[in-house]
C-alpha positions, 0 to 999 in steps of 0.5 A: 143101097142102105147107108152106114151109121157113121154116113148118116151120123156126118149126114153124108148121103150118097148112091151107085148107080143112080138114074134120074127121075124125070122133072123138068128143071132150069140149070146155069152153069158157070165153069172158069175161063179158059186163061185161068184153065190155061194157067192151071193146065200149064202148071201141071205140066210144067210138074210132070214134065219135072216127075214131081207127078204122073197122074194128076186129075185136074179139077174146079168147083162150077158155079150153077144156078138152078131152082131145086136144092141140094137133096133135089139135085141127089134125087133126080141125079143120073151117075155112077156115084152120087155124094153128098154132106146136107145142106153143104155139097153135091158131087158125083164119080162116073163111078165108084172107088170101090164096090162090095159084091161078095167080094171086094173089087177098087176101080179107078178113075184112069187107066183104065 
């Protein structure tokens, strides 16, 4: 898929239905501790019980350590959606939000 001109102007790359290329690498991840997660979860639950939100995605950044560059991670990723801002970050999604195949489809991330 060719990326829109505006995306490349901002050094943004993305791809849909990415399949991995075989590669050996090491990866260490450093997720938040359970106490921190539980505090955030309880706060979210409190807001939901008070009617402030009915849909929420509780996320945290997870630092990693690997010999791979962001470009290599992007090139070897396996996900429905992979997005990279050159030399800044990379993110993955289980499904794209919008797909255009002769018609427009929107894909919800939750509640399917």
